[in-house]
N, C-alpha and C positions, 0 to 999 in steps of 0.2 A: 504494500499499499503506499509506503514511503516513497519507493522506486516510481509509482504512479504519479504521485505529487510532483516529484522532481521532473518527471517526463513532460508535464504539461505546466511547468512554471515558466511564465512569460511575464515579462513587466507589462503593467497596466491592465491586466485581465482582472475581471470582477473577482470578488472573493468567492470561496467555495471549496468543496471537496471533491476528489476525482475517484475515490472508492478502490475497487480491486483492479489489477490488470485485466484487460480483456472485457469484463463483464461490468465493470465500473459500480454505479449504484442502481443498475438497473431492477435488481431484486426489490430494494426498498421503494423505488419508485412505482413499480408495478403493484406492490403489495399495500402500500400505505396511502398512495395516491395523493390525495389533497392534503393529508396530515404531514406527508413528506415536504409537500411544498411549503406548508405554512412553518414547519420546524426550520428548514432552510432559510425561509425569508427572515424569521426571527433572529438567525444567527448571523446572516449575511447581507440582508436587504432585500430590496426588490427585484435585483438583478444579480444573479450569481452562477458560478459555473459548476458543471458536474460532468458525470461520463454515463450516459444512458442509451440503451438500444444500439450499442456498438460503436457510438461515436462520442467525441468531447462535444458537449453542449453548453451553450449559454441560455439559461431560462430567465425569461422577463415576465415579471407580474406587475409591471409599470404600464397603466393604460396608455397613457400618452406616448411612451416608447413603441408599445405594441401597434398603436395606430399609425405612427410613423413608418414600422417596418411594412406593415399590411399594405400601406398606400404608396410605397416607393420601391417597388420591385426591381425596377430597372437600375438601381443606384447600389450595385453590388450584392444584391439579394435575389436568390432564385429559390424555387421549391426544394425543400431538403428533407425529404420524409425517409424514415429509416430503411436501411438496407432491404431488410425482410419484406417490407411493404411495397418497396419498388419491384424486388425481384418477383415476388408472387403476383402483384397486380398488374406489372408490366408497365409499358408506357401509356400513361393515361393524362387527363387534363390537371391532375394534380401534381404531377411530377415534371412536366415540361413548362418552357417559358418562351417568350419572344413570338415570332411568326408561327411556330408549331403550335404554341398554346392559342393562339388567335384563330388558328385553322380548325383544330380539335373543338375548341368552345363553339365555335360556329355551327359546325357539325352537330354537336350535341343540342345546341338550341334549336336547330332545324328539326330536331328529333322530338325534343321533350321541352321545349320552350313554352311560354303562355299561349302563342298562336297555335303551334301544334297540339298542345293538350286540349284547347277549346274545339278547333276545327277538326281533330281527327281522333282524338283519343277518349275524350270525355263519355260518350255514350257506351262504349266498350268497357271502360271502367266501371261505370255504374251498374252495368250487367253483370260483370264479374263479381263484385262486391256483395251484389244482392244474392247471387248464387253461393257465395262462399259463406254467408252468415245465415243461410235459409233454414238451417236443420238444428239450430242449437238449444231449442225449447227442452227443458227437462234434464239437460246434460250438465255435467261439470268438466269445464275445459280447462286447459294450460293456456292462459291468454298470452304468456310469453312465446310459446310453441306457435300458436294460432296466428298470432301478429307477424311472427318471421315467415310463416308459410303464406301467408297473405301477401305480404309485402313482396317476396320472392315471385310469387305466383303472377301477380299484377304485373310486374315488370317483365317477367319471363314470357308472358302471353303476348305483351306488345312487341317483343322483339321477335318472337318465334310463333306466330299465330297458327301457322299452318301446322308446324310439327311440334306443337306445345304438349299434346297427350302423349305421344310416343317417345319423346326424349326427357321429358320433365323429371321422370325418377332417376335418369342417368346423370342429370345436372345437379340435382338438390344436394345430395350427400357430399359430393365434390367441393361445391361452394361452402358448405359449413367447414370444411378443412382449410380452404382458402381464407376465410374470415379469421380462423383462430391462428393460422401462421403469421398473420401480418404484423402483430405486435409481439414478436418473439426475437431473440437473440439470433443471428443470422449463422448459426451453427449446423452445417449440412452433414448431420449424422443420423442414419436410420433411428427413428423413434421420436425425434424432436418435432415440435410443431412447425419448424421451419422447413425441415426436410418433406413432412407429410403435405405441407402447403404447396411446395414445388411440385411433388407427384400430382397432387389435385390439378394446379394450373396445367400440367402437360396433358391430362385427361380431358379438360374442358377445351384447351386448344384442337386436341384430336379431333373432338366431337363437333365443334365449330367447323373446323376445316371440311369436314364430311358433309354437312348441311350446305356449305357454300359450294362446295363442289357439285352435289346433286342438283342445286338450283340453277347453277351456271349450264349444267347439262340439260335442262328442262326449259320449255317455253313458257310455261306459266308464269302469270304476273302475280306478284306478291305486294300486297298493300301495307304489310307491317314494317317495322323499324328496320329490320334487316333487308327487306326489299329495298327500302329507301335508300340505304347504305350503299348497296350493290348497285343502284341504278346509274345508267350512264348520264342522266339528266340532273343528277345532284349537283348543287352549287358547291359542295365540298367533297370532292372525290377523295376516296380512301382506297388504299391498297388491302389485301387480305389480312395482313398483320395488324394493321390500323383499324379495321372492322373489327377483330376479334378482341382487341384491346378496348374497344368502345363497349362491345357486349360485356366483357367482364366489369368495367367501370360503372356500367348502368345497373347491372345485377347487385354490384357489391354495395353501391350507395343507397339503394332502396332496402336492401337487406338489412343494414345496420340502422340507418337512422329513423326511416318510416316505422320500422317494427318497434322500437324502442318508445318512440312518442306516442304511438297508438297504445302500447301497454301502459305507459305512465299516465296518460289522459284518463283511462278508466280507473286507474288506482287513485289519481286525485280526486276525481268525480265521485268516487265512492265514499271519500271521506268529506265531501262538502255538498250536502243536500240542496243549498240554494243554489250553487252553480249548475248542478244537474237539472234541477228544475227549470232554469231560465234556458239552459241548452234544449231540453225537451220541448219547451213552448217556442222557442225560435223554429225547431224543425217541424213540430205539428203544425205550427203557422203556415210554414211553406205547403204542407201537405194539404191544408185547409183551402189552400187557393186553387187545387187541382181537381179536374174531373176523375172519376174513378178510374184507375188503371193508367193515368196519365204519368209519365215519368218527370223528374226534376230536371232542370236546365242549367246551363252555364250561368245564366241570369240569377237563377235561385242559389247556386254555389257562391257567387259574389255577394250575395245579399247576407251571408252567413258570418256576420260581424262578430258575434259572441263566440261562435264555434272557432273562429280564427283566434280569437282571445284565448280560449282552452288551449289550442295546440301551441301558440307562442309561450304562454305560461308554463304548460308542461315542459317546453324545451328549455326554458330558463330555468326553472325550479330543478329539474332533474338533470340539466346540464348534460346532455347527450353528446355534445362535442366539448372537450375540455380545451382544446387549443389546436393550433397548427404549427407546423414546421417550415423553416427556411435554412437556407446554407449560403454562407457568404463566398463570393467568388473573387474577393480581394480584401485585404486588411481593411478594416473600417475603425472609425472611432465613434462611439454613439454613447451618450450621457456620462462622458469622461472616462469611459473604459475602451480598452483594445478588443475587437471582434476579429481573431485571426482568420485569415483565408482558409476555407475548407471546413471551418467549424459549423455545428448547426445550431440554430436558434429555436428554441420552444416558446412560441408566443403563447403564454398561458392566459386564455381568456376566461375562465371559470370564476375567478373572484369577482368580475365585474358584473356578474349575473346576481351577486349577492351584496352589491353597493346599496347601502341604505340612503345614499342621496339620489341614487338613480332609479331604485325600487323600495319606497317605504315598506317597512315590514317584509323583509326580502325573504323570509323563509315561510312566508303564508302563500298560499295558493290563491291568487286573487286574478282571475281572467278579466275582470273589468278594467285593471289597469291598462290593458292594451287597447281600450275603445278610444284613449287619447291616442291619435295618430303620431303625434310628436315622439312618442317613446319608441315607436317602430322605425322613425329615421334618425333617432339620436345618434351622435358621432361616436359614442361607445357601445353600441349595439351590434355585437359581432355573432349574432345568433346564426347567420347564413354566410358568414365571412365578411369580406370587405374589400373595397377597391375593385380592381379587374378580375378579381377571384370570388365574387359573389356566386353562391351555388347555382349553377345553371339548371338544375332539376328543382329548385325551390318549389314552383308552381305545381309541378306533377306531384311532389311529396305532399303539398297542402291538400291538393285535391283528393288523394287516395285517402288521407287520415279523415278529411272532412265527409266524404262519402261513407266511409266505414262508421262514423259516429252518427251520421243520419240514419243508416240503416240499423244500428244497434240500438239506440237510445229510443228510437220509435217503436221497436219490436220488443225489446227486453229489459227486464229489471235483473240485478244480480247481486249476489252476496259473496264477498271475498273471504276465503279460507284463511285463517289467520296462520302464523307460525313459521313462514318462509322467510329466511334471511336474503337481504338484497345486498350485492356488491354494486358499487357506484363508480369504481376506476379500474383499470382504464376504460372499461365499458360497463354500461348498467346492465346488470344481469341477475336473475333469481336462480342460482345453482340447481335447486330443486323444483323450479317452477312456480309461476304464481297462478293458483287454481281459483277460478270462479265457478259458483253454482247458478247456473241461468235458468230463468223462467220468463214466461210470457207476461209482457207488459198489459 
């Protein structure tokens, strides 16, 4: 440990400790999460150095510095996600920068930006959510598992509409391994999460290539996302490797964030009957304006102001995304400290979500706070990223969760079975599942 401190001793670096050689302080970082951050901040201040996930890293808990880094990517700062994440997920919108980032972002927005969701995806998503939630009456379900299945299947069906039934069961288990491997030390030994994740990636790539090959040899026109990516008429042409990376990116983002926000929304609503009642009134009000059998529309979705508040408050309070990472491409000096070339910066945004000046009574579930639109546009609101890296799938995610809440609260009431321990870092998960007893409303 002494050798590791000497190895990374450079004049002007922020204070901090580097832990063990190779593994650094990764174990404490993943095990203790926010408590690790608070302990280090109490010792070293808002900016400190460490060694996590295979790299020397400077962690910033300073909101103003975080905002500067997020909005100044061109000034010696590029995406810097851990090696395991880059290796397993591949080249995607989170890992590239410059012209490549602009091209890939344009491609993703054409697939799942607000215009695409409104004009192409919305009716199909509504149909899928209705089907998914149709037969839960009288059952006890693990909402963590169901939310993951729903998020993955909804994204999957938009990509592979024609083949979804025949290949879904091949994709799903491999993707669970991919997600587990992305936040692991990059040690490629059989049995490690990293090794298992790499193997799963290879299988997903093989399956995707086979589908692309089959489609290229067929004259059938496909109207799903894969068909759009493969089209000769697309504004953002991609080669086969880029198409596969887009597939993995879209499936991964939905699997992780949409499922967790869905689960946590129900958990918070279960504990706040006033919020649940207002949410129900909003959705029954929409149904009351419809003829028998008439489906809700995009305009109905855009009118769900309290539903949006529930989603944003669940995202804030649960902190599904704790922070983002950048890498320095040159030596920098920020806040009076040296940031050496090649080091990673972990922009830890979690604490902003609990700032009492920004969010009065920050530990209270209060969806009404988001009815003030100024909060959503506040300069320290990083819920969906910032700068040129605002989440391109934001609208799709909001639609998925809104449609689920619409179908769920207008059909069912639920009772949460107690006793399940929740882990909140680095990912929100309930190791033994979050079980709900469902009954007809």
